[in-house]
N, C-alpha and C positions, 0 to 999 in steps of 0.2 A: 354333886348337884352339877347341873346345867341350864343353858338357856333353853328357850322353847324353840322348835324346831319347823320348819314348813319346806315347801319343794322351791328351787329354783326356776323350774318352768314347766307348764302344762304338758302333759304326755298321757299317750291313748293306747288302747287296745281293743281287739275285736275278738269274739269267741261264741261259744255258744253256754246255755244254762245246763248244768249238769242234770237237773230233774225236768226241766221244760223242754229242752233241747233245743229252745230259740234262741237266735241269732243276738247279740247284744254288744254293743259299743260301751266300754267306760273310759272316763278320762278322770287323771287326776289333776288337779288345779292347786295352787298356792292358795293359803288362806291366812287371814291376820292373825295377830295372837289372841289366846282365849278363844278361838273359833272352836276346836277338837275336831272329829273327824265327822263330817256331813255330806248326806247323800242327797244329791238332787236330783230331781225326775225331769229326765229329758225325752221321755216319752211324749211326742208331739208337741215337745218344747214348752210342757206345763210350769217347769220351775220351782214347784214346790220343794222345800226343804225337810229333811228328816235326821237327827242327829244320831248318832251310833250309840245310844245310851240303853243302858238294861231297863229304862223305863219305857222304852219303845218297844221291849222283845214281845213276840208273839208265838203260840205253841206253835210247832211244826216238826214234822219227821225227818231226822236224819241231817239236819243241817240247823243253822241260825239265821233267824229272819227279825226284821223289824217293820212295825207299821206306825204311820199317823200322817196326819196332813194330807190325808188323800191317796196314799199309793204306801205298797207294800213291795221290800227288797227283801230278797232271802240268798242262801248260800253266800252270805258276807264274811265268813269266819277266815277264809284264807287270805283275802285282801287284807283285813283286820290285822292279821297276823302279820303280813310284810310290813305294815305301817309302825305296828306296837315294835317288831323286832328291829327296825331299822329307827325307832325314836324319831318319827315323824308326826309331831303332836296336831298341827293343824293342817288341813286339807279338805277341799271340796272334791267329791267324788261323785260327778256326773254319770247317769246311769240311762239308758234308753229301754230297758225291758225289766221285769220283774224279779229277775234274778241274776247275780253276777257270775261273768264268765268263768267255767270252771277251768280254761287253759290247760294245763297239763296233769291237774289234778293234785298241785301242789302250790307253794307260795313263790317258788322262783322266778316265774314269769312277773311276778309283781315285783318282785325284788330289783329284778333286771330293769323295768321300766323306771321304778325310783332312783335306782342309780344311776340310769341314763337323763333322766330331768335333774339329779343334783339336789342336796339337801344345805338349805342354809339355817343359821342362829336367826333368831330374833330378839329384840329388845325386851325380853320379860323373860323372869326366871321360870322354869318348869317345878311345879310342886309336885311332892310325890307323896303318896298315901303310905305311912309305915304302921305294920302291923304291931301292937303292943301287946294283945292277948290272943290266944287261940280261938279259933273257931271251927266248925265241922259240921257237914251234913252228911246222914247216913242212911241208905235206903238199903237194906238187907246185906249182901255182901259187897255192894257199891260202897264207895267212901270217898270223901275230898275232904282235905284241911289245910288250913293257911295257918302258920305259928310265926313269931317273931324271928326275925333272922336280921344279919347286919347287910345283906345284899338278895337282889330279888333271885330266887331259887326256885326250880320246878322238878321234884322227884316222881314219875308216873309208871305204874305198874298195870300191865294188861296181863290178861290169862285168856288163852282159847284153848279147846282141845282140837289142836290142827298141829302136822309135825313143823311146821314151817314157822310157828308161831310160839306155842306152849306158854311159858311165863317170861314174859321182858320187862326191865324194868329201864329206865333212863332217867339220869339227872342231869338236869339243865342250867348252867350258869348264864344269867343272861348279859349279853354283849351283842351289840353290831354283828362283830365279825363272827361270833359264834352262832347266832342265828341264822345268818348267810351261809356258813358252812355246815354245819351241824345239824339245822333244822328245816329250812325252807325246801329243800330238794325233798323232802318226805311227801311222797302222793297218799289221796286217799285210797281206801281199799276197801273190798266187798267179796263175799263168798258166791260161787256161781248159783246155787241154789237161792240166795236171797236177791241177788242181782236179776234174775228171771222172774221172781214174784214181784219185784219192784215194777218190770216192764210191764208185766200183765196188769198192774194196778194204775199204768199212766204214769210211772214216777221213773226217773233216772235213763228220760230219754236220751239224753246229751252223753251217757257213760260209756265209754269203750274203752279197749286196751290201751289207745293213746293217752289216756286219763285218769285211769283207775287201776290199780293192781287187783286182779280178779284170782282168788284162791278156788281150785278145785279142791276134791279129796284128798289128794295126793301133793300137789304143789300148786305153783302159779301158772296161768296161760300166757304171760307177757313173754316173749322172746326176748327182750330186752332183760330179762332178770330184776333183780331186785338193786336200788341204788346203795343201800346198806342194808347188812344182814337184820338189821334192827328197825328196819323203814316203819314197821307198823307202830311201834311205841313211839317213833319220834315224830309221826304224823298226829298222834293222840297229844303231844306235846305242842305241836303246832296249833292243832284245834283249840287247846287250854288257852294257848296266848292269844289267838283271835277272840274267843269269848271273853276271856278276861279284860279286853280293853274296853269293853262295854261299862266297865269301872267309870271310864272317865279321867283316870290319871293312874299313871304307871304306880305299881307299887312296889314295897319293899318287905317282903316276907317269904316263907317258904312255903310253898302249895305242895302237896302230897296227895295224889291220886292215885285209888287204887280200883281199877275196872270201873271207870266213871264214863263221863260222856256229856254231850252239849247240855242236857238239862240239869244235871248236877253241878257242872261249872256255872251256868248263869243263877242257878238257886244260891251258890255259895257268893255271888257277886251281890246279888239283894240282901243276903244275911250281914255282909259286912257292911252295908249301908243302912241296915237298920239298926246296927250296933256301934255308934260312933264312940261308945265306951272302949272299944276294941281296938281304935287305930288314933293316931295323930296325923298331921300333914305337916310335911317339912319344905322347906327350900333352904338356899344357900346361906342366907342370913338369919333363919330364925325357926322356932318350932311353934305352931300353934296347938295348943292343947283344947280337947274337947269342952271346956267350963266357957269357950268363947262361942260355942253353938247354941241354938235353941232345939232344945228336944223335939220342939213340935216342926221343925223343919222336914220337907221330905228329903228323901233319899237323894234325889237330882240336886237339890237347892245346897246340901252340906258341903261338897268339894267347890261348888261355884262360890259359896259366901267365902270359904277359905281363901281361894286364889285372890278374890276381890281385897280382902283382908292383907295379904300379903304384897299386892301391889301399892298399897295405900302409902 
């Protein structure tokens, strides 16, 4: 267990949205304890705030998006993964467009931003959601499950009928070092025929070989090659870390995903919050068991209530 953490200093980057192709500036700023990750609309200096929560999730294609308080921001999973992977709990994310910048298609540029800004401990303990009973989502051949575990762990399997992928499985045990060295560099990927179809529909306008691994029928089009031989499944782990940060708290459990994706990731987040009998909240001093919660509380209220109880 540890203290909550935020940034030492604000820091910014600029880029383009993967789907809109529009320029965007994103700034990460320190935030007080118990803030969580909050996006701030800086388009026209509007200043509306939107918490990165599954309660604000909206359906979208090929990315993760949240909406509320008069604005929407999508393709947030890579910056969320960097924050979660480096254990940054409280941060304001200022953004002046409707989509986060794709950068190089991975979380590595955001990791470097966070490392440049610095991370500092705050005077409040970090609560953790510990899984005590398994939960699972199944959709045909696709599934995602979370089981009790003594540490945060992810095992992800993907399967594609392509000579450079076939079946890949990766197991990730969480630490900030492991995230930065094993996961953050893995880039988003797509198949050439699918990329061309996206362009025809007005999506993927910011995608190119500088920020996406593009697979032809025989191989990849990127002259620089792959960063890892199993970069594809590592990127799926990255996406899952970002999507699961919408839980609002770091988890202790074993996530097992088989040919999953954004939709199943977030469906499991919702299922966890809807089944408080399957988890407890922990901090360094105590365990808070579920009888202290009212079943009528919404999913967003349950973790917040536990944090307040621990702080008292």
